[in-house]
Structure formats: structure tokens, C-alpha cells
TORMAR-91928 format. One line per 10 residues: number of its first residue (from 0); their letters; for each residue y, x, z of N, C-alpha, C, O. Coordinates in Angstrom, 1 decimal, m for minus. Each point is the difference from the previous one (the first is absolute). Layout:
% residues N
NUM) a) Y,X,Z,Y,X,Z,Y,X,Z,Y,X,Z  ...
% end
This chain:
% residues 192
0) malctscrla) 9.4,20.0,0.3,1.1,m0.3,0.9,0.8,1.3,0.1,m0.5,1.0,0.4  1.8,m1.1,m0.6,0.9,1.1,0.1,0.7,0.0,1.3,0.3,m1.0,0.6  m0.1,2.2,m0.1,0.6,0.2,1.3,1.5,0.4,m0.2,0.3,0.7,m1.0  0.6,m1.2,1.8,1.4,0.4,m0.1,0.1,1.5,0.4,m0.9,0.5,0.7  1.9,0.1,m1.0,0.2,1.5,0.3,0.0,0.2,1.5,m0.5,1.0,0.5  1.1,m1.8,0.3,0.0,0.2,1.4,m1.3,m0.2,0.6,m0.4,0.8,0.9  m0.4,m1.8,m1.4,m1.4,m0.1,0.5,m0.8,1.1,m0.4,m0.8,0.5,0.8  0.9,0.0,m2.0,m0.8,1.1,m0.5,0.4,1.3,0.9,m0.9,0.7,0.3  2.2,m0.5,0.0,0.4,1.1,0.8,m0.6,m0.1,1.4,m0.5,1.0,0.5  0.6,m2.1,0.1,m0.6,m0.2,1.3,m1.5,0.2,0.0,m0.6,0.6,0.9
10) lrralastfr) m0.1,m1.1,m1.9,m1.4,0.2,m0.2,m0.4,1.5,m0.1,m0.9,0.4,0.6  1.7,0.3,m1.4,m0.2,1.4,m0.2,0.1,0.8,1.3,m0.7,0.9,0.3  1.8,m1.3,0.5,0.2,0.7,1.3,m1.1,m0.3,0.9,m0.5,0.8,0.8  0.1,m2.1,m0.7,m1.1,m0.4,0.9,m1.3,0.7,m0.4,m0.8,0.5,0.9  0.5,m0.4,m2.2,m1.2,0.7,m0.4,0.0,1.5,0.3,m1.0,0.6,0.4  2.2,0.0,m0.6,0.1,1.4,0.3,m0.1,0.3,1.5,m0.6,1.1,0.3  1.0,m1.9,0.5,m0.1,0.2,1.5,m1.3,m0.3,0.5,m0.4,0.6,1.0  m0.4,m1.5,m1.6,m1.3,m0.4,0.6,m1.1,0.5,m0.8,m1.2,m0.4,0.3  1.4,1.2,m1.3,m1.1,0.5,m0.8,m0.9,1.0,0.7,0.5,1.0,0.5  m1.7,m1.4,m0.3,m1.0,1.0,0.6,m1.4,m0.3,m0.6,m0.2,m1.1,m0.6
20) tpqhitirsl) m0.7,2.0,0.6,m1.3,m0.2,m0.6,m0.9,m0.8,1.0,m0.2,0.4,1.1  m0.3,m1.5,m1.6,m0.8,m0.8,0.9,m1.4,0.7,0.1,m0.6,0.4,m0.9  0.2,m0.4,2.2,m1.3,0.7,0.3,m1.2,m0.9,0.0,m1.1,0.5,0.0  1.3,m1.8,0.0,m1.1,m0.9,0.0,m0.7,m0.1,m1.3,m1.2,m0.3,0.0  1.8,0.8,m1.1,m0.6,0.0,m1.3,m1.2,1.0,0.0,m1.0,m0.3,m0.5  1.3,1.5,1.0,m1.0,1.0,0.0,m1.2,m0.4,0.9,m1.2,0.3,m0.3  1.5,m0.9,1.4,m1.1,m0.4,0.9,m0.9,m1.1,m0.7,m1.2,0.0,0.1  1.9,m0.9,m0.8,m0.7,m1.1,m0.7,m0.9,0.6,m1.1,m1.1,m0.4,m0.1  1.6,1.4,m0.6,m0.8,0.5,m1.1,m1.2,0.8,0.5,m1.0,0.0,m0.6  1.2,0.7,1.8,m1.1,0.7,0.6,m1.1,m1.0,0.5,m1.2,0.3,m0.2
30) atkslaasil) 1.7,m1.4,0.8,m1.0,m1.0,0.4,m0.7,m0.6,m1.1,m1.2,m0.3,0.1  1.9,0.1,m1.3,m0.7,m0.6,m1.1,m1.0,1.0,m0.6,m1.1,m0.4,m0.4  1.4,1.7,0.4,m0.9,1.0,m0.5,m1.3,0.0,0.8,m1.1,0.1,m0.5  1.3,m0.1,1.8,m1.2,0.1,0.9,m0.8,m1.3,m0.1,m1.3,0.1,0.1  1.9,m1.3,m0.3,m0.7,m1.2,m0.2,m0.8,0.0,m1.3,m1.2,m0.4,0.0  1.8,0.9,m1.0,m0.6,0.1,m1.3,m1.2,1.0,0.1,m1.1,m0.2,m0.6  1.3,1.3,1.3,m1.1,1.0,0.1,m1.2,m0.6,0.8,m1.1,0.2,m0.3  1.4,m1.0,1.3,m1.1,m0.6,0.8,m0.7,m1.1,m0.8,m1.2,m0.1,0.1  1.9,m0.6,m1.0,m0.6,m1.0,m0.8,m0.9,0.7,m1.1,m1.1,m0.5,m0.2  1.6,1.5,m0.4,m0.7,0.7,m1.1,m1.1,0.9,0.6,m0.8,0.5,m0.9
40) skpswsvrsl) 0.7,m0.2,2.1,m1.0,0.9,0.6,m1.4,m0.6,m0.1,m1.0,0.8,m0.1  0.8,m2.1,0.2,m1.3,m0.6,0.0,m0.1,m1.0,m1.1,0.9,m0.8,m0.2  m1.9,0.9,m0.6,m0.2,m0.9,m1.2,m0.2,m1.5,0.5,m0.7,m0.2,0.9  1.2,m0.7,m1.7,m0.2,m1.4,0.3,m1.1,m0.6,m0.9,m0.5,m1.1,0.4  0.3,1.7,m1.5,m1.1,m0.5,m0.9,m0.4,1.2,m0.9,0.7,1.0,0.0  m1.7,m1.2,m0.8,m0.5,1.1,m0.8,m0.1,m0.6,m1.4,m0.3,m1.1,m0.3  0.4,2.0,m0.7,m0.1,m0.3,m1.4,m1.5,m0.3,m0.3,m0.3,m0.8,m0.9  m0.6,1.3,1.7,m1.4,m0.2,m0.2,m0.3,m1.5,0.2,m1.0,m0.5,m0.6  1.8,m0.2,1.3,m0.3,m1.5,0.2,0.2,m0.7,m1.3,m0.5,m1.1,m0.2  1.3,1.7,m0.7,0.3,m0.7,m1.3,m1.0,0.4,m1.1,m0.1,m0.6,m1.0
50) lpssstaspe) m0.6,1.7,1.2,m1.0,0.5,m0.9,m1.3,m0.7,0.1,m0.3,m0.5,1.1  m0.5,0.3,m2.2,m1.2,m0.7,0.2,m1.1,0.9,0.7,0.0,1.2,m0.2  m0.7,m1.9,1.0,m1.1,0.7,0.7,m1.2,0.1,m0.9,m0.2,m0.9,m0.8  m0.7,1.8,1.0,m1.1,0.2,m0.8,m1.1,m1.1,0.2,m0.8,m0.3,m0.9  0.8,m0.3,2.1,m1.0,m1.0,0.3,0.3,m1.4,m0.6,m0.9,m0.7,m0.3  2.2,0.4,0.3,0.3,m1.4,m0.5,0.2,0.0,m1.5,0.6,0.9,m0.6  m1.2,m1.9,0.0,0.2,m0.2,m1.4,1.2,m0.8,m0.3,0.4,m0.9,0.8  0.3,1.1,m1.9,1.2,m0.8,m0.3,m0.4,m1.4,m0.3,m1.1,m0.2,m0.6  2.0,m0.8,0.9,m0.4,m1.4,m0.3,m0.2,m0.3,m1.5,m0.8,m0.8,m0.3  1.5,1.5,m0.5,m0.1,m0.2,m1.4,m0.1,1.3,m0.7,0.8,0.9,0.3
60) tissaqlhhl) m1.6,m0.8,m1.3,m0.1,1.3,m0.7,0.7,m0.1,m1.3,0.1,m1.1,m0.6  0.3,2.2,0.1,0.7,0.0,m1.3,m1.0,0.3,m1.1,m0.7,1.1,0.1  0.7,m1.9,m1.1,m1.0,0.3,m1.1,0.6,1.0,m0.9,1.2,0.3,0.0  m2.1,0.3,m0.8,0.4,1.0,m1.0,0.9,m0.7,m1.0,1.0,0.7,m0.5  m1.2,m1.9,0.1,0.9,m0.7,m0.9,1.4,m0.2,0.5,1.0,0.2,m0.7  m0.9,m0.5,2.0,1.3,m0.2,0.7,0.7,1.4,0.0,1.2,0.0,m0.2  m1.9,1.0,0.5,0.6,1.4,0.0,0.5,0.3,m1.3,1.2,0.5,m0.2  m2.0,m0.7,m0.9,0.5,0.3,m1.4,1.2,m0.8,m0.3,0.9,0.5,m0.7  m0.9,m1.8,1.1,1.1,m0.9,m0.3,1.3,0.5,0.7,1.1,0.1,m0.7  m1.2,0.3,1.9,1.1,0.6,0.7,0.5,1.3,m0.6,1.3,0.2,m0.1
70) lrlsalplps) m2.2,0.6,m0.3,0.4,1.3,m0.7,0.7,m0.3,m1.3,1.0,0.7,m0.4  m1.5,m1.7,m0.4,0.7,m0.3,m1.3,1.4,m0.6,0.3,0.9,0.3,m0.7  m0.8,m1.2,1.7,1.3,m0.5,0.4,1.0,1.0,0.4,1.2,m0.1,m0.3  m1.7,1.2,1.0,0.9,1.1,0.4,0.2,1.0,m1.0,0.7,1.0,0.2  m1.3,m1.1,m1.4,0.0,1.0,m1.1,m0.5,1.3,0.5,0.5,1.1,m0.3  m1.6,m1.1,1.1,m0.6,1.2,0.5,m1.3,0.2,m0.8,m0.6,m1.0,m0.4  0.1,2.2,0.3,m1.2,0.3,m0.7,m1.2,m0.5,0.8,0.0,0.0,1.2  m1.1,m0.5,m1.9,m1.2,m0.4,0.6,m0.7,1.2,0.5,0.1,1.1,m0.5  m0.9,m1.3,1.6,m0.8,1.2,0.5,m1.0,0.5,m1.0,m0.6,m0.8,m0.7  0.4,2.1,0.6,m0.9,0.6,m1.0,m1.4,0.0,0.5,m0.9,m0.1,m0.8
80) tpeaeaamma) 0.6,0.1,2.1,m1.3,0.1,0.5,m0.3,m1.1,1.0,1.0,m0.5,0.6  m2.2,0.1,m0.3,m0.3,m1.0,1.0,0.4,0.5,1.4,0.4,m0.8,0.9  m0.4,2.1,m0.7,0.4,0.5,1.3,1.5,m0.1,0.2,0.5,m0.4,1.1  0.3,0.6,m2.1,1.4,m0.2,0.0,0.4,m1.5,0.3,0.9,m0.3,0.7  m1.7,m0.6,m1.4,0.2,m1.4,0.2,m0.3,m0.4,1.4,0.7,m0.8,0.6  m1.8,1.3,0.0,m0.4,m0.3,1.4,1.1,0.5,1.0,0.3,m0.6,0.9  0.3,1.8,m1.2,1.0,0.6,0.8,1.3,m0.9,0.0,0.6,m0.3,1.0  m0.3,m0.2,m2.3,1.2,m0.9,m0.1,m0.2,m1.3,0.7,0.9,m0.5,0.7  m2.1,0.0,m0.7,m0.3,m1.3,0.7,0.1,0.2,1.5,0.5,m0.9,0.7  m1.0,2.0,m0.2,0.1,0.3,1.4,1.4,0.1,0.5,0.4,m0.5,1.0
90) tlqsqlqfvr) 0.4,1.2,m1.8,1.4,0.2,0.3,0.8,m1.4,0.0,0.8,m0.3,0.8  m1.2,m0.5,m1.9,0.7,m1.3,m0.1,m0.4,m0.9,1.2,0.8,m0.7,0.5  m2.1,0.8,m0.1,m0.4,m0.8,1.2,0.7,0.4,1.3,0.4,m0.9,0.7  m0.2,2.2,m0.5,0.7,0.4,1.2,1.5,m0.4,m0.1,0.6,m0.3,1.0  0.0,0.4,m2.2,1.4,m0.4,m0.1,0.1,m1.5,0.2,1.0,m0.5,0.6  m2.0,m0.3,m1.0,0.1,m1.5,0.2,m0.2,m0.3,1.5,0.7,m0.9,0.5  m1.5,1.7,0.2,m0.1,m0.3,1.4,1.3,0.4,0.7,0.3,m0.7,1.0  0.4,1.7,m1.4,1.3,0.3,0.6,1.0,m1.1,m0.2,0.7,m0.4,0.9  m0.7,m0.1,m2.2,0.9,m1.1,m0.3,m0.3,m1.2,0.8,0.9,m0.7,0.5  m2.2,0.4,m0.3,m0.3,m1.2,0.8,0.4,0.2,1.5,0.4,m0.9,0.7
100) avqrvetsgv) m0.5,2.2,m0.2,0.4,0.2,1.4,1.5,m0.1,0.1,0.5,m0.5,1.0  0.3,0.9,m2.0,1.4,m0.2,0.1,0.4,m1.5,m0.1,0.9,m0.4,0.6  m1.7,m0.3,m1.4,0.3,m1.5,m0.1,m0.3,m0.7,1.2,0.6,m1.1,0.3  m1.5,1.6,0.6,m0.4,m0.7,1.2,1.1,0.2,1.1,m0.1,m0.6,1.1  1.0,1.5,m1.3,1.0,0.3,1.1,0.9,m1.3,0.2,0.5,m0.6,m1.0  m0.3,0.3,2.2,0.9,m1.2,0.4,1.4,0.4,m0.2,0.5,0.8,0.8  0.2,m1.5,m1.7,1.5,0.4,m0.2,0.9,m1.2,0.3,1.2,0.1,m0.3  m1.7,m1.2,0.9,0.9,m1.1,0.3,1.0,0.5,1.1,m0.4,0.5,1.0  1.6,m0.8,m1.2,1.1,0.3,0.9,0.5,1.4,m0.1,0.9,0.4,0.7  m1.4,0.4,m1.7,0.5,1.3,m0.2,1.1,0.0,m1.1,m0.3,m0.5,m1.1
110) eplrairdet) 1.4,1.0,1.4,1.1,0.0,m0.9,m0.2,1.1,m1.0,m0.3,1.2,0.4  0.5,m1.4,m1.7,m0.2,1.0,m1.0,1.0,1.2,0.2,1.1,m0.2,0.5  m1.6,1.4,m0.9,0.8,1.2,0.1,1.0,0.0,m1.1,m0.3,m0.1,m1.1  1.6,0.3,1.5,1.1,0.0,m1.0,0.2,1.4,m0.5,0.4,0.2,m1.1  m0.6,0.8,2.0,0.3,1.4,m0.4,m0.9,0.9,1.0,m0.4,m0.5,1.0  0.2,1.7,m1.5,m0.7,0.9,0.9,1.0,0.8,0.9,0.4,1.1,m0.3  m0.1,m1.8,1.4,0.9,0.6,1.0,m0.3,m0.8,1.3,m0.6,m1.1,0.0  1.1,1.6,1.0,m0.1,m0.6,1.3,1.0,m1.2,0.1,1.2,0.2,m0.1  m1.7,m1.4,0.2,0.8,m1.2,m0.1,0.2,m0.7,1.4,0.4,m1.1,0.1  m0.7,1.9,1.0,0.2,m0.5,1.3,1.5,m0.1,0.3,0.8,0.6,m0.6
120) pearaentvg) m0.4,m1.5,1.6,1.4,m0.1,0.4,0.6,1.3,0.4,1.1,0.3,m0.2  m1.9,0.5,0.9,0.5,1.3,0.5,0.3,1.0,m1.2,1.0,0.6,0.0  m1.9,m0.7,m1.0,0.3,0.9,m1.2,1.2,m0.5,m0.8,0.8,0.8,m0.5  m0.7,m2.1,0.4,1.2,m0.5,m0.6,1.3,0.3,0.7,1.0,0.4,m0.6  m1.0,m0.4,1.9,1.1,0.3,0.8,0.3,1.5,m0.1,1.2,0.4,m0.1  m2.2,0.4,0.0,0.2,1.5,m0.2,0.5,0.3,m1.3,0.8,1.0,m0.2  m1.2,m1.7,m0.9,0.5,0.3,m1.3,1.3,m0.7,m0.4,0.5,0.3,m1.1  0.0,m1.1,2.0,1.3,m0.7,m0.3,1.2,1.0,0.2,0.0,0.8,0.9  0.9,m0.8,m1.9,1.1,0.8,0.0,1.1,m0.6,0.9,0.4,m1.1,m0.2  0.0,1.9,1.2,1.0,m0.5,1.0,1.3,0.8,m0.1,0.1,0.9,m0.8
130) ladledflar) 0.8,m1.2,1.7,1.3,0.7,0.1,m0.3,1.5,0.4,0.8,0.8,m0.4  m1.7,m0.6,1.3,m0.3,1.4,0.4,m0.4,0.8,m1.2,0.3,1.2,0.0  m1.1,m1.8,m0.9,m0.4,0.8,m1.2,1.2,0.3,m0.9,0.0,1.0,m0.7  1.0,m1.9,0.7,1.1,0.1,m0.9,1.2,0.8,0.6,1.0,0.2,m0.7  m1.2,0.2,1.9,1.1,0.7,0.7,0.5,1.2,m0.7,1.2,0.3,m0.1  m2.2,0.5,m0.4,0.4,1.3,m0.7,0.8,m0.3,m1.3,1.0,0.7,m0.3  m1.3,m1.8,m0.4,0.7,m0.4,m1.2,1.4,m0.5,0.4,1.0,0.2,m0.7  m0.9,m1.0,1.8,1.3,m0.5,0.4,0.9,1.1,0.5,1.2,m0.1,m0.2  m1.8,1.1,0.7,0.8,1.2,0.5,0.6,0.7,m1.2,1.1,0.7,0.2  m1.7,m0.8,m1.4,0.5,0.7,m1.1,1.1,m0.8,m0.8,0.2,0.3,m1.2
140) ealvghyrrp) 0.3,m1.4,1.8,1.0,m0.8,m0.7,1.4,0.4,0.5,0.1,0.4,1.2  0.9,m0.5,m2.0,1.3,0.2,0.4,0.8,m1.2,m0.2,m0.2,m0.8,m1.0  1.2,0.5,1.9,0.8,m1.2,m0.1,1.2,0.3,m1.0,0.7,1.0,0.2  m0.5,m1.8,m1.2,1.0,0.3,m1.0,0.9,m1.2,m0.1,m0.4,m1.2,0.1  1.7,1.5,m0.4,0.9,m1.1,m0.3,0.7,m0.6,1.2,m0.4,0.3,1.2  1.3,m1.3,m1.5,0.7,m0.7,1.0,m0.9,m0.8,0.9,0.2,m0.1,1.2  m1.2,m0.6,m1.9,m0.9,m0.8,0.7,m1.2,0.7,0.6,m1.0,m0.6,0.5  1.0,1.9,m0.6,m1.1,0.9,0.5,m1.4,m0.4,m0.4,m0.9,m0.2,0.7  0.8,0.1,m2.1,m1.3,m0.3,m0.5,m0.9,1.2,0.0,0.4,1.1,m0.2  m1.7,m1.3,0.6,m0.9,1.1,0.0,m0.4,0.5,m1.4,m0.2,m0.9,m0.9
150) krvrtkvese) 0.2,2.1,0.7,m0.4,0.6,m1.3,m0.9,1.1,0.2,0.2,0.9,0.9  m1.3,m0.8,m1.7,m1.0,1.1,0.2,0.6,1.3,m0.5,0.6,0.1,m1.0  m0.7,0.9,1.9,0.4,1.3,m0.4,m1.1,0.7,m0.8,m1.1,0.2,0.5  1.5,0.2,m1.7,m1.0,0.6,m0.9,m0.1,1.5,0.3,1.0,0.7,0.1  m2.2,m0.3,0.1,m0.2,1.5,0.2,m0.7,0.5,m1.2,m0.9,m0.6,m0.6  1.3,1.8,0.2,m0.5,0.6,m1.2,m1.3,0.8,0.4,0.0,0.9,0.9  m1.1,m1.3,m1.5,m1.3,0.7,0.3,m0.2,1.0,m1.1,m0.1,m0.4,m1.2  0.0,1.6,1.5,m0.2,1.1,m1.0,m1.4,0.5,0.2,m0.3,0.6,1.0  m0.6,m0.9,m2.0,m1.4,0.5,0.2,m0.2,1.2,m0.9,0.8,0.4,m0.8  m2.0,0.2,0.9,m0.4,1.1,m0.8,m0.1,m0.3,m1.5,0.3,0.8,m0.8
160) aerwdalata) m0.6,m2.1,0.5,m0.2,m0.4,m1.3,1.4,0.0,m0.8,0.0,0.2,m1.2  1.0,m0.4,1.9,1.4,m0.1,m0.6,0.6,1.4,m0.1,0.9,0.2,m0.8  m1.5,0.8,1.5,0.6,1.3,m0.1,m0.7,1.0,m0.9,0.4,1.2,0.0  m1.4,m1.6,m0.7,m0.8,0.9,m0.8,0.8,0.4,m1.3,0.8,m0.8,m0.4  m1.0,2.0,m0.1,0.7,0.4,m1.2,m0.9,m0.3,m1.2,m1.0,0.6,m0.2  1.5,m1.5,m0.6,m0.8,m0.5,m1.2,0.0,1.1,m1.0,m0.9,0.0,m0.8  1.9,0.8,0.7,0.1,1.1,m1.0,m0.7,1.2,0.3,m0.1,1.0,m0.8  m0.5,m0.9,2.0,m0.7,1.3,0.4,m1.2,0.3,m0.8,m0.3,1.2,m0.2  m0.4,m2.2,m0.4,m1.2,0.3,m0.8,0.3,0.0,m1.5,m0.9,0.3,m0.7  2.1,m0.5,0.3,0.4,0.1,m1.4,0.0,1.4,m0.5,0.5,0.9,0.6
170) srkagrhfvv) m1.2,m0.7,m1.8,0.0,1.3,m0.6,1.4,0.4,m0.6,0.4,1.1,0.0  0.2,m2.2,m0.6,1.4,0.3,m0.5,0.9,m1.2,0.4,m0.4,m1.1,0.1  1.6,1.5,0.2,1.0,m1.0,0.5,1.4,0.4,m0.5,0.3,1.2,m0.2  0.5,m2.2,0.0,1.4,0.2,m0.4,0.8,m0.8,1.0,0.2,m1.2,m0.1  0.4,1.9,1.1,0.8,m0.6,1.0,m0.9,m0.8,0.9,m0.9,0.5,0.7  1.1,m1.9,m0.6,m0.8,m0.8,0.8,m1.0,m0.8,m0.8,m0.4,m1.1,0.4  0.0,1.6,m1.6,m0.9,m0.7,m0.9,m1.2,0.8,m0.4,0.1,1.2,m0.1  m1.2,m1.9,m0.2,m1.2,0.7,m0.5,0.3,0.3,m1.5,0.7,m0.8,m0.7  m1.3,1.9,0.2,0.1,0.2,m1.5,m1.4,m0.1,m0.5,m1.0,0.7,0.5  0.8,m1.5,m1.5,m1.3,m0.2,m0.6,0.0,0.6,m1.4,0.8,m0.3,m0.8
180) qsakgqtaeg) m1.8,1.2,0.5,m0.1,0.7,m1.2,m0.7,m0.9,m1.0,m1.2,m0.4,0.3  1.8,0.0,m1.4,m0.7,m0.7,m1.1,0.5,0.4,m1.3,1.1,0.6,m0.1  m1.9,m0.8,m0.9,0.4,0.4,m1.4,0.4,m1.2,m0.8,m0.6,m1.1,0.2  1.6,1.2,m1.1,0.4,m1.1,m0.8,m1.0,m0.2,m1.1,m0.7,0.9,m0.5  0.5,m2.2,0.2,m0.9,m0.4,m1.1,m1.4,0.0,0.3,m0.9,m0.3,m0.8  0.5,0.5,2.1,m1.4,m0.1,0.4,m0.3,m1.5,0.1,0.8,m0.8,0.5  m2.0,0.5,m1.0,m0.5,m1.4,0.2,m1.0,0.0,1.1,m0.7,1.0,0.2  0.6,m2.1,0.4,m1.0,m0.2,1.1,m1.4,m0.1,m0.6,m0.2,m0.4,m1.2  m0.8,0.8,1.9,m1.4,m0.1,m0.5,m0.4,m1.4,m0.2,0.4,m0.9,0.8  m1.1,0.6,m1.9,m0.5,m1.3,m0.3,1.0,m0.8,m0.8,m0.3,m1.1,m0.4
190) td) 1.5,1.6,0.1,1.0,m0.7,m0.8,0.1,0.7,m1.3,m0.2,1.2,m0.2  0.6,m2.0,m0.8,0.2,0.6,m1.4,1.4,0.3,m0.3,0.3,0.5,m1.1
% end
């Protein structure tokens, strides 16, 4: 949606006169931090609940043939000693118990995560670009022509990278050019 020049000018004047830093944002972020700190201060569950206890036996045991079959499917080497095989079986049993615990979690009604970011309405409103965010860019426009079209004023940015002297490290130079010493008739190594 394009604004006419008079509307844009009126908007620019209104924004310039009413622009001030909102203080409710800092209060909300402090309240959010204290809420997060209070939630994270006490644990709600333990990883130990997912690990197998020493007293309970697993409902199904993994045989040596099944372990060897899994290792061949994974293109992993077979265990060299019976102790290594027993350690692999114990590790696999604990991993299977963890997978079963994850599968028992009730996920009905839970919307899948689309991205790793805060998707609450407050966070969306905070991340939305508004006119207050664009005010600095609108202030850098100049009105041009009979119809007073806005045009961005280009500012020249001169950085340290553009001011370095490329010829400062050259051993020989001729005017604004490098001089490379080479002999005629030399062939490169590896060519005949």
C-alpha cells in the first residue's frame, strides 16, 4: 500500500512529534526474566527417571544375535571380547528404555514446533516491524521533484578496509602498479 506524499509528510510529522521510548517494554522483559528464573530454580523432573533402575529387569532382553545383526546393519565392528559385548548390550538396553519413555509422553493437542524461537503472541508483536522501527529510515529520505516523491539519500560509508594502501607491501612498484620479476623462456614445473 503506497501513501500519497501529503499523507507521508503528515505521518512523518506525527511520528517526529510523538516519538518517545516506551518504558513498558523494559518492565515486561524484567518480569519475564524473573518468571523464567523462578521456573528454572526448581527442577520439575529428573533424568534419573528415564534411566533404568538396578532392581527392575527390562521386559525384553537383547540377544547376542540381535546385537550382532544391528552392528552389521550399522556397518559397525563386532565386539572383540565378551565384556565389550555385555557393555554394548547394557548401553543398548538403557537407550531403549529412554526411547520407550519418550514414546510414552502424551502429545495429543500439542502443536508441532515450527522453529526454535518464541512463538507466543507477545514475542510476535515484539518482533513485528512497525513504523516506529522505520522512523530512522524515513527520516533519511528527501522529497524530490514536482510531485515530491521520497528518495533515499545515499550516504558514503568509508571504512578502514577501503582506505588501506595495497602497494605498501610491494617490494617493487611502478607508479600505481606492482612489478613482478620473471624471466623469459622459463617453463612451469611439471610441464615439458
